[in-house]
Steps between C-alpha positions, in 0.01 A plus 500: 500500500821366646681727743859481621542677834857590594613596848810463706584157643871478569529876514281509811155375601378803697229573244366142473166589669459786251588270210229262614240781496611606150490138376150453644385809313675394180298179507193711417670571165627155413719206599808596705779260409728602784274490805781357710667846512236606754541190720605610849671163552741571215831618646779708349665170413222435248317178435629201693590192300529676163827577330576850377504363144153348545360827636662703220369275225149468650469873560621585148240262363228674705637836394467414131156345548362808672312782330586761761774558759420686820803570720521660844841670486518689830749251641792475255542147363747369244252226400213740443727726292607201296140398438404849391804526274429169332142607442597838358740326259219282365279809455171314482359531852365788705689578819381690809745593774353610828704674773442680825666837546763497771706786637841505339426211261355463155477222243798403294569725204496187282134455587399866541661594168365208297223610265382139457392483864195661659608636835264602780559623853253410773461561873241244610388158385174663388703739277685202354174318427358806318822528295486127413134527397573802284802324339295193414213717374745685273666192357163342421370835366815663361357851455458555876784665702621354827376703796758500782 
């Protein structure tokens, strides 16, 4: 299974260590095409030496090649929203959006209100791993509900 992990890059790198933990867990379910999102050396300026056009085209190729999109949406990101929107438009991939509850903040209504996206709130990385496992179990055995 090919997995596209989406997390904030230019919108802020504060969650990069968390992204890495999620990516490491996602590897137990398949090939993660976007492992670089969890790289602590990646700055908010993005990938050095690559043009924006190159990144856009490469990432869209990965997005269309993937079977599943898992996005961590706690930190708002235009790029992650764009990736989710493009995927929803195609309508042929499963999408999981993970977010941590924060006082006075909640996910975008465009994500929270989208019926094509599975949304799940978590508190700890262990919660996130359980949600991910349940999501993958459900998409490989469609009659099972996701336990959040």
